N, C-alpha and C positions, 0 to 999 in steps of 0.2 A: 504494500500500500504506500502510495506517495502522500506524505503528509501535506495538509493544507498550510499555507502561510498564516492563516488566521489562528491566533492563539485560542485555546479552549481547554476544557477540563482534561481532555485526553493527553494534553502536554504535561500534566503535572508530574507524571512518572519520569518524564525526561528532564525536568528541571533539576539543576544541581542544588541540593538542599543546603540550608545554612547550618553551620555547626563548627565548633573548634576542632583543630586537628588532634589526632591522637599523639601521645608522647612519642618522640623519636622522629617526627617529620622534620625535614631539613630547615624549614622556615617557620616563623611564628604564625599565630592565628590571623594576623593582619593580611597575610597572603592567601591562606587557605580557608578563610572564614566561610567562603562559599566555593566548595570544590570537592573533588574526590582525589584520592591519592593511593597508589599501589606501590608497595615495596615488596618485591617478590622474595626478599631475603629474610623477612621478619617472621615472628612467631605464628602469624596467621596461617603460614603454609608449612609449619612443622609437621613431620610425619610423612611428607611426600619424599619419594626417592627417585633416582634416575629411572626413567622409563614409565613412571606413573602417568596416567592420562588424567588431565584436569579438564572437566567439561564446563565449569563455571568458575569465575574468580570474583571474590568479594573485596571491595575496596576498604581501606582503613577508615576513611571518612566518607560521608555521603551515603547514598543508598543505591540499590540495584547491583547487577552483576554483569560481567562480560560473558557472553554465551558463545560456545564453540559453533562454528559454521563449517559445512562441507566435510564433516567427520575428520577434523584435524587431530593430530597427535601433539599435545602440548606437554613437554617434559620439563620437570624441574631437575636440572642437572648441575653438577659442579663444573664451572668453566674457568678460564683464566681472566674473566671479566672482573677485574678488581679482586680476584681471589674469593669472590662471593657467589652465592647461589643465584642463578638466574632462571628465567623461563626460556626454553628453546621452542620456537614455533616451527612445526613441521607439518606440511600439508600438501596434498596433490590438488587441492581445490584452489579457487581464486581467493578465498578468504581463510584466514587462520582463526581469528577471533572477530566477532562482530558484536556491536552493542546497538541495537535498533532504538533502544530507549534514549540513547545519547544523540540520535539524529536531530532532535528538536533544537540542539545547540546551533545548528546551521539552517534553521528554518524560522519563519515568522519573525517574532520580536528578538529572538536570541541570535544576534549578529556579532556579539562581542564576547570573546572567550579566548582562552589560551590552552594549548596542549604542549606538554614537554615530556620527553622520554630519554632514558639512558639506555643505549642500544649498542649492539655489535652485529654487523653483517658478516655472515659466515661463508656464504657462497657467492661466486660471481653471478652476474646477471641482474635482471630487474627484481628488486626486492622492495615491496611497499612496507614502510615502517608504520605509517598511519595515513588513512585516507578518508575522504568524505565523498559520497556520491549517490547515484541512483542505482538500485539493484536491477533496473531495466536496461542499463547501459554499462559497457566496459570503458567507455571514453568520457562520459559526462561526469567526471569527478572534479568538482571545482577546486579541490585542494588535495594534493598528494605529495607526501615526502617519501622519496625512494632513492635507491642507488642503482645505477645501471652501468655496466661496462660497455654497453653498446651505444647509448645516446650520450654518454659522457657528462651527464648532469646529476647533481645530488638532489636537487629539488625541482619540482615542476608544479605549476598551478594551471588548471585548465578552465576555460570558460564553458558556457552551456553547449557550445558546438564541439567541444573536445580540443580546442586550440590551446597550445601552451602560451600563456600570456606573461609569464615571468619565470625565470629560472636562475639558479646560481651554479656556476661552473666549478664544481669540486671533483669532478671525475669520479673515480672509484676509491677515493681516499678513505671512505668509511670502512672498506673491507678489512676485516681482521683487527680493527682498532675500536676501542671503547670511545663512543661519542655521545654528546648530549645534543639532541635535536629539538627544535621548538617551532611552533607556529602560533603567532599572535594575531588576532583579528580585532580590529577596533570599530567594526560596524561596516566599514567600506573597504579599507585596505587590509592586506594580509602581508605579514613580514615573517620570513623564515630566519631561524637562528641555528648556527652550528657552534657548539662549544661556547655558548653564551654571547656570540658575536653575530650581528645581523649580516646577511649577505644578499646580493642581488638588490634590485630596486623594488620597494614595496609595490605590490600589484593592487590596482583598484578593481575590486570585484564586488558586485552587489550580491551578497550571499543569499539573500532571500529570493532572488529570481531563479535560482537553480533548484529543481526538485531534488531533495535529498532524503533518503530513508535508510542510508547505510553509513555506519561509522566502523571502519575495520582496522585491525591491527595485525601486523605480521603476515600479510598476504604474500605468497611466494612468487606470484607472477600473474600475468593476465590470461595466459592460455597454456599453463604448464600441465602436461599429461602425466607426469611422474612425481613421486614424492620428493620433496625438498626439505631441508632443514636450514632455512635461510637467515633466521634472525634470532638473536638472544636479546632479551630485554630484562633490565634490572629494576628500573623505576618507571612509573608512568603517573603523571599528574595532570589534572584538568581543573581549571577554575573558570567561573563564568564572568570574568572581567579580563580586560587586556592588561597583561603585566607590562611594566615598564622595562626598558632595556636593562636598567640596573637590577631589577628583580630577576630577570632571566639569567643574568650573569651570576647572581647570588645563588640561584638554584643550581646552576652548573657547578659552581665552586663547592657547594655543599655535597653534591653527588660525587664530584671528583675526590673530595676529601675522604669519602667513604672507601674509595678505591686505593688510597695511598697506603704505603707500607706502615706497619706499626712503628711507634716511636720507641726505639730501643737504644741502649748505650748512652753516650754523652749527647746532650742536646746543645745545639747552638742556634742563634737567631740572627737573621739578616734584616736589619731595621733601617728605615729611611723613607724616602719619598719615591717619585716615579723612577729615579735612577736605580733604586733598589729593586723595584718591580721589574724594570727592564722592558725590552721589546718582546715580541711574541715568543722568542726562544727562552726567555727567562733571564736574559742578561748575564752578568758575571756569575750568577748563582748556578747556571747550567754547567760551564766548564769547571767550576769549583766542586760541584757535586761529583763530576767525573774524576777529578784529581783525588778527592777523598776516597772514592771507591777503589782507585788504583793504588793509593798509598797508605791507606789506613786499615785495609783488610788484614786479618779477619775481625778486627775491632770495628767499632761503629761510631760515627758522628752523624747525628740526625737533625736536619733542619726542622724548626718548629715555627708556628705562627698561625694566625687566623685567616691569612690570604693564600690563595692558590693561583699560580700563574706560571706558565712555562711548559716546554716540550721535553721534560725529562721525568724521571721516576718519582721524585719527591719535590714538587715545586711549592712547598709551603714557604711562606715568608711574612714579613711585617713591613712591606713597602706600601706607602699610602700616597698616591699622586697628589701633588699640589699642596700638601700639608706642611706647616711650619714645625719647628722643633717642639714647641709645647704640645701641639696636637699629636704629633708622632709619639712622644714619650708618654702622653696620657694613655694612648692605646697600648703601649708597651707595658706600662705599670699595671694596667688592668689585667694583663695576662701572665705576668712574671712575678714569682716570689712565693713565699710560704702560703700554702693553701690555694694557690692559683693554678692555672692550666699548665704552665711550663716552668722549668728550672734550667735555663741555659747556662752551661759552663762558660760559654763565650758568646758575646753579642757584638756583631759587626755593625757599628752605627755610622751611617753616612747621611748627615742631615745639615741643614742650614741654608741650602740653595734658595729655597722659597722665601725664607726670612730676608735674605739679602736682596732678592729681586723685588720683594713687595715694598721695600722702603729704600729706593735708590738714592745714592749719595750720602748715606749715613748708616754705617754698619754697627753703631754702638748698641742699638736695641737688639740686633741679631746676635751679637756677641754675648750680651747679658742673658738673653733667653737660652742660648746654647750652654752657657756656664751652669745655669740653674738646672736645665734638663739633663745634663751629663751627670750631675750629682743625683738627681731623681732616678735615673736609670741604674746607676751604681747601687743605690740603696735597695731598689727592688731586686736586683740580681743577687746581691749578697745575702738578702734575707732568707733565701732558701739554699744557697750554696756559698759558704764563706770564701771559697777560693775563686769565685766567678770573676771573670775579667771582661773588660770592654776593649774592642778594637775600633779605633777612630781614624777618620780620614780627613785630609784637607779637601776642600771643594775643587772639583774640576772646573775648568774655565766655562764662562757663560758669555756668548757673543753679545757684545754691547754693554756689558757691565763688568768688564775685566778688572778695572781698577778697584771696584768694590769687592770682587772676589779675592783679589790679592790682599786687600786690607783686612778682610775677615780672616784669611788664612794666616796672616802675620800675627793677628791678635790671638788666635787659638794655638798656633803651632810654633810661633817664634819664641826666642829666649824670654823666660819669665812670663810666657803667655798662659792661657787657660790650661793647657795640658800640663805644663810644668807645675802650676799651682795644684792641680788635681793630684799629680804624682806625689808631691810633698805631703799632701793630706792623707793619701792612701798608699803608703809604701808597700803594703803586701798585695795590693791590687793595681799596680801601675798599669797605665794604658799601653796597649799594643798599637803602635803608630804606623800610619800609611801616608805617604805623600803622593796623592793621585794627581795633584796639579802639575808637579814636576814630571811625573810618569807620562802623562798624556799630552802635555804641552798646550799650545794655543788652540782654541776652538776652531773647528772647520778645516783642520789640517789632517793629512795622512789617512784619510778615509775612516777616521775613528769617530767622526761625528755625523749625526743625522743633519738634514738640511736646516733644522731650526737653530743649530749652533748651541744647543743645550744638552740634548740627549745623545747617548752614545750608540754607535752601531754595534753589531756583534763583535767586530774586530776591536772596537774600543773597550767593550766589556771583557774581552779576552785579556787585554792589558791590565785591567783591574784585577782579574783573577791571578795573573802572573805576579803582580805586585804582592798580593796576599800570600801566595804559596812560596815565592822567593824569600820574602822577608820573615814569614812566620810559619812556613811549612813544618818545621821541626816541632813547633808548639802545637799545631793541629794534630800531629801524630801522637804527641805525648799525652793529649787529653782524650784520645779516641780509645775508650774502654768499654 
């Protein structure tokens, strides 16, 4: 049956109900106050083993179930997906799971909603992660997120005639890799997200003009005659409002954090602003992690923090773009110390750039704030580990305010400066020092800088890593236990 666009009583079962999330959901009630959430690794699915067939799935919040279509086999199996249990969708039919009661999300008045999933594509070829459309047509799916080795697109959205109206070119990069995919509809436009970042131009699609009675997950193809096991899914979340870009990224980070390795051995923290967060690779944190793996085995040094960003195994960090010293250390102190989340033996603190930039021509306030926050960070760190140390850096150059950067660096690192005063006050926890200004030189040179003359390229971040390991590699090895 093709649902009418006119809302009515029969839509009630399809509405996402109101209610707070269960304990353990990745975000607070503000995000999931109206929504449903599946975590296929939690206690709701205890007792299932590999090969067990699940015909219906019950969400942690909300009401209703996902119903198997086309006699698929849905196995809960251990996979490499974050080292956690997932659902493996296997079906010879066009649909693996369908939820007709969710179809009203894309009909009538329900034009604003978001769908997010943590998935891995296992096989080559067309694999639908999530789609909306008409059961009377294989082509009239107004939105479909899939991967295909043949058409070379990660996402496609189709209008009522089956024409692709928007796509993002990610090829088959989803194959064999854990990814967070998302679709956000704000009533007219549809935006696709991959790992928390939007791609492609938002498509303008009048959701209500397309007949929709099918909401499907894990479909293995459009005309596959043989059994496939094409998709593993760990989390699925649906909310009846358009999430912001920031919220989508937060969900991704929360799910990614679940996939990260456990915190073992000695903890260390990488703390700062956007220079600590780095570019997509993760900046200096990426090669530093590789150096630690190569040089500290079989002992451990594990990065900690509430942020997740980078293309390596453990991209936890405490890098907060655009924040000044006081804001950065406030976040640090909230997480570090006795009774708190983390107890890092070493904290690499690279901060002050935004303080200097925000008050051009006068670095006195920046130096004063830096001085106070260095002490605050020290006090937090030693409260849980008396031997904790801070590694501090001079600021790298900043195109257009070089004189201020030099003045700041002189005030903190020069003779009798902030660092010397700190060391005199804390002789058992003296600072591990880095001179990144001298190491990298003038902004915009040697391919070490991005075009803005502020942020570093991967080559620039490699220089930061080299400075850390050259000057303090022996210390890193000594604390890796």
